[in-house]
C-alpha positions as CSV (number, residue, x, y, z in Angstrom):
1,M,-7.3,190.3,45.7
2,T,-10.7,191.1,47.0
3,Q,-11.2,193.7,49.7
4,P,-12.2,191.2,52.4
5,A,-9.2,189.0,51.6
6,F,-6.9,192.1,51.6
7,S,-8.3,193.1,55.0
8,Q,-7.6,189.6,56.4
9,Q,-4.0,189.8,55.1
10,I,-3.5,193.2,56.8
11,R,-4.9,192.0,60.1
12,A,-2.7,188.9,60.0
13,L,0.4,191.1,59.4
14,E,-0.6,193.4,62.2
15,R,-0.9,190.4,64.6
16,R,2.5,189.1,63.5
17,L,4.2,192.5,63.9
18,G,2.3,193.5,67.1
19,L,1.5,196.9,65.5
20,T,-1.6,198.6,64.1
21,L,-0.8,199.6,60.5
22,V,-4.1,200.9,59.3
23,D,-6.3,203.5,61.0
24,R,-9.9,202.2,60.8
25,S,-11.4,205.0,62.9
26,T,-12.7,206.9,59.8
27,R,-14.6,205.8,56.7
28,T,-11.5,206.3,54.6
29,A,-8.8,203.9,55.9
30,G,-5.3,205.3,56.1
31,L,-2.0,204.2,57.4
32,T,-1.1,204.8,61.0
33,R,2.2,206.5,62.0
34,A,3.7,202.9,62.4
35,G,2.3,202.0,59.0
36,Q,3.9,205.0,57.4
37,A,7.2,204.2,59.0
38,L,7.2,200.6,57.8
39,L,6.0,201.4,54.3
40,P,9.5,201.7,52.7
41,E,10.4,198.4,54.2
42,A,7.2,196.8,52.9
43,R,8.0,198.1,49.5
44,G,11.5,196.7,49.7
45,V,10.0,193.2,50.6
46,V,7.7,193.4,47.6
47,E,10.5,194.4,45.3
48,A,12.7,191.6,46.6
49,A,9.9,189.1,46.1
50,D,9.6,190.3,42.5
51,R,13.3,189.9,41.9
52,L,13.2,186.4,43.3
53,Q,10.4,185.6,41.0
54,Q,12.3,187.0,38.0
55,A,15.4,185.1,39.0
56,A,13.4,181.9,39.2
57,V,11.9,182.4,35.8
58,A,15.4,183.1,34.4
59,Q,16.7,179.8,35.9
60,K,13.8,177.9,34.3
61,R,14.7,179.5,31.0
62,A,18.4,178.8,31.4
63,V,19.8,176.5,28.7
64,S,21.1,173.2,29.9
65,G,22.9,170.7,27.8
66,R,25.8,170.9,25.4
67,I,26.7,173.2,22.5
68,V,29.4,172.3,19.9
69,I,31.1,175.5,18.6
70,G,33.3,175.4,15.5
71,S,36.3,177.6,15.3
72,L,38.0,178.4,12.0
73,E,41.6,178.0,12.8
74,A,42.4,180.3,15.8
75,T,39.4,182.6,15.3
76,T,38.3,182.1,18.9
77,S,41.4,184.0,20.1
78,I,40.3,187.2,18.3
79,P,38.3,189.8,20.2
80,P,35.5,190.0,21.0
81,I,35.1,186.2,20.8
82,P,36.8,185.5,24.2
83,E,34.4,188.0,25.8
84,I,31.4,186.2,24.1
85,F,32.5,182.9,25.7
86,D,32.6,184.7,29.1
87,E,29.1,186.1,28.6
88,L,27.8,182.7,27.6
89,Q,29.3,181.0,30.7
90,A,28.0,183.8,33.0
91,T,24.4,183.6,31.6
92,Q,24.2,179.9,31.0
93,P,26.2,178.1,33.7
94,G,24.5,174.8,33.0
95,L,25.7,174.7,29.4
96,T,28.6,172.4,28.5
97,I,30.7,174.1,25.8
98,E,32.8,172.1,23.3
99,V,35.0,173.8,20.8
100,L,35.9,172.0,17.6
101,R,38.7,173.4,15.4
102,M,37.8,173.4,11.7
103,G,39.8,173.9,8.6
104,F,39.0,176.3,5.7
105,A,37.7,173.4,3.6
106,D,35.4,171.7,6.1
107,W,33.9,174.4,8.2
108,A,30.9,175.1,5.9
109,E,30.3,171.4,5.4
110,A,30.5,170.7,9.2
111,L,28.0,173.5,9.9
112,L,25.5,172.6,7.2
113,A,25.7,168.9,8.2
114,G,25.0,169.8,11.8
115,D,28.3,168.5,13.1
116,V,28.6,171.8,15.0
117,D,25.8,174.0,16.3
118,V,27.4,177.3,15.5
119,A,30.8,178.4,14.2
120,F,33.1,181.4,14.6
121,V,34.3,182.1,11.0
122,F,35.5,184.7,8.5
123,P,32.8,185.3,5.8
124,P,31.7,185.0,3.2
125,V,29.3,182.3,4.2
126,P,27.5,179.8,1.9
127,P,23.7,179.6,1.2
128,G,21.8,178.1,4.1
129,V,23.9,179.8,6.7
130,Q,23.2,183.0,8.6
131,A,25.8,185.1,10.3
132,H,26.1,187.9,12.9
133,R,29.0,190.2,12.3
134,L,31.2,190.6,15.3
135,A,34.3,192.7,14.5
136,T,35.7,194.3,11.4
137,M,39.5,194.4,10.9
138,D,42.1,195.1,8.3
139,R,43.9,192.5,6.2
140,V,47.6,192.4,5.7
141,V,50.0,190.7,3.3
142,C,52.0,187.8,4.6
143,L,55.3,187.4,2.7
144,H,58.8,186.1,3.1
145,D,60.8,188.1,5.6
146,R,63.6,188.5,3.0
147,D,61.3,189.9,0.3
148,P,62.5,193.5,-0.4
149,L,58.9,194.7,0.0
150,A,58.8,193.4,3.6
151,S,60.7,196.5,4.8
152,Q,58.8,199.0,2.7
153,E,55.3,199.1,4.3
154,P,52.7,200.3,3.8
155,L,52.4,198.6,0.4
156,S,49.8,198.6,-2.3
157,L,48.3,195.8,-4.3
158,E,50.0,197.2,-7.4
159,Q,53.4,196.6,-5.7
160,L,52.5,193.0,-5.0
161,A,51.1,192.3,-8.5
162,D,54.0,190.1,-9.6
163,R,54.0,188.0,-6.3
164,P,52.2,184.7,-6.7
165,V,49.6,183.8,-4.2
166,V,49.6,180.5,-2.3
167,G,46.5,178.9,-3.7
168,W,43.5,177.5,-1.8
169,S,42.1,174.1,-2.5
170,P,39.1,173.8,-4.9
171,R,37.3,172.1,-2.0
172,I,36.9,175.6,-0.5
173,P,34.0,177.7,-2.0
174,K,35.1,179.9,-4.9
175,A,33.7,183.1,-3.4
176,W,35.8,182.5,-0.3
177,R,38.9,181.7,-2.3
178,D,38.6,184.7,-4.4
179,F,38.0,187.1,-1.5
180,W,41.0,186.0,0.4
181,S,43.3,185.9,-2.7
182,V,42.0,189.3,-3.9
183,D,41.2,187.7,-7.2
184,P,40.8,189.5,-9.5
185,R,42.7,192.6,-8.4
186,P,40.8,195.9,-8.4
187,D,42.0,196.6,-12.0
188,G,40.5,193.3,-13.2
189,T,43.9,191.5,-13.4
190,P,43.6,187.8,-12.5
191,V,45.9,186.5,-9.8
192,R,48.8,184.2,-10.5
193,Y,48.9,181.2,-8.1
194,T,51.6,178.9,-6.9
195,N,51.3,175.1,-7.3
196,H,50.1,174.8,-3.7
197,Q,46.4,174.1,-3.1
198,T,46.2,174.3,0.7
199,T,43.2,173.8,3.0
200,E,45.0,175.0,6.1
201,W,46.9,178.1,7.2
202,E,49.9,176.3,8.6
203,P,51.0,174.7,5.3
204,A,50.4,178.1,3.6
205,L,52.8,179.7,6.2
206,T,55.4,177.1,5.5
207,A,55.2,177.9,1.7
208,I,55.5,181.6,2.4
209,G,58.4,181.0,4.8
210,L,60.2,179.3,1.9
211,G,59.6,182.3,-0.3
212,E,57.2,180.6,-2.6
213,G,54.3,183.1,-2.5
214,I,52.1,185.4,-0.4
215,Q,48.7,185.5,1.2
216,F,46.4,188.2,2.6
217,P,45.3,187.1,6.1
218,P,43.5,189.1,8.8
219,E,45.6,191.6,10.7
220,P,45.5,189.5,14.0
221,S,47.6,186.9,12.2
222,R,50.6,189.2,13.1
223,W,50.5,187.9,16.7
224,L,48.6,184.6,16.2
225,Y,50.9,183.2,13.6
226,Q,54.5,184.4,14.1
227,R,56.7,182.0,12.2
228,H,60.4,181.8,11.1
229,G,60.9,183.3,7.7
230,V,57.5,185.1,7.6
231,A,56.7,188.8,7.8
232,Y,53.5,190.9,7.7
233,A,53.0,194.3,6.1
234,D,50.1,196.7,5.8
235,V,48.5,197.1,2.4
236,T,46.7,200.4,1.9
237,D,44.1,199.3,-0.7
238,L,43.0,195.9,0.8
239,T,39.4,195.7,1.7
240,P,38.8,194.8,5.3
241,C,37.4,191.5,6.6
242,W,35.3,190.6,9.6
243,T,34.7,187.8,12.1
244,A,31.2,186.4,12.4
245,L,29.1,184.0,14.4
246,A,27.4,181.6,11.9
247,W,24.6,179.1,12.2
248,R,22.4,177.0,10.0
249,T,19.2,178.9,9.0
250,Q,17.0,176.2,10.4
251,D,18.9,176.2,13.7
252,R,18.3,179.9,14.4
253,D,15.8,179.3,17.2
254,K,17.5,176.3,18.7
255,P,17.9,177.1,22.5
256,T,21.7,176.6,22.5
257,V,22.1,178.7,19.4
258,T,19.8,181.4,20.7
259,A,21.8,181.5,23.9
260,L,25.1,182.1,22.0
261,R,23.5,184.5,19.6
262,T,22.2,186.5,22.6
263,A,25.6,186.5,24.2
264,A,27.2,187.7,21.0
265,R,24.7,190.5,20.6
266,T,25.1,191.6,24.2
267,V,28.9,191.8,23.9
268,T,28.9,193.5,20.5
269,T,26.3,196.0,21.6
270,R,28.2,196.7,24.8
271,Q,31.4,197.4,22.7
272,T,29.7,199.6,20.1
273,P,30.6,203.3,20.6
274,T,27.6,205.5,21.4
């Protein structure tokens, strides 16, 4: 603002307030006593105007529309994913959120085909997909509740060596099948599988409840999937797993994907110990 324009603005303010704010009796203009008294209030008005401008910009940038989020089985129930949904709703109130449940065999295909914008999954993820790690957790063994080992936890993989694993369908990527079956075992021994080739966790639970095999799910399965005839036990030498937010590489900067990625980073950063 030029000096003449600034002077005009000050004089207009003085007329509105009915007070003289600037002492013009000397060559160096300064604030009058009234001007000094009102200075903190004036600063507050300027700061409030700045906040209003920032809020308006944020609203212009707010994502509007619809996002389709894939959930691998009951993954969206595992912390911190519920908190991420809360953060997304708080920061993007105009966004319509749709959650689509996906099976182990179709989540990667659905994501790569663009049927969902993002997905909450358990890695590993296939090529063409990027992921942000959310939370690391232990894996446990799921076995028949009348198996003698069910009451002897913690267990080791060596103790479980003769128990067959309920197999995953070949439709599921091999890297994923091997990780969740712990195949091969740390000593290089290949895993023995049952005749089942499941693509869903519920049929696997049914087979386990009938005493036909075991599996190694994430620890939250203890409370997410309590079923008749099924027990869970700690295994000391199982490598941990983690939840992740996944998206197609080419969708990284899509506004809805960016909004959810930002919400996920905000929540995970907030929960990271300092």
